[in-house]
C-alpha positions, 0 to 999 in steps of 0.5 A: 840833278840825279839824272845829270849825275847819272848821265855824266857818270855813264859818259865817263865810264863809257869813255874809259871803256872806249879808251881801254878798247882803243889801246888794245889790251884785249887783242893780245893773249895774256900770259900768266907768269908761272902757269904754262899755257894749255896745248890743245890737240884737235883730232881730225875725223880720220884720227878719231876713227883710228882712236876707236879702232885702237881702243877696240883692238884691246888698248886701254883708254889710257894707252890710246890717250897717250898714243894720240897725245890727248887727255884720258877724258878727251879720249873717253868723250871721243869714244862716247860720241861714237857710241862706245861706252868705256868703263868708269875705271881703267880695266886691264883687258882680258887679252893681257891677263896672262901678262898681268899674272906673269908680272905678279908671279915675278914678284912685282908689286901692284904699283909697279904693275900699274906703272907697266900697264899705265893704270893705278894700283887699285886697277891692278888689284881689281884685275887680279881679283877678276883673274882669281875669280875666273880661275876658280870658276874654270 
């Protein structure tokens, strides 16, 4: 008796599944209301080479990511795959330290400077501390 019930139930379930697949609800993407679909950007090998060159020329990971229209984590992964270890936090390059100090001397606050460089307020504070330490040691 139990075997017959199991057999009928299995046939019923598989029959319903076959009907669902035949009707085709799975072959069209489901749009979720109120939630935009994520846009995937796939970089070609030459574009990744260019990304690496731009980063090594002194641009930050944030700046490179914006330039290539990709997420910062994606840019970091591309760099890591090429053997380039980027810092865990954004670091304003030494080559732009004079610009950083000039903006601070003009009276801009750290949030505005961060917006200028495309980083957080705390990244600007770290860069200012580094600049102060290097000027003391010079």
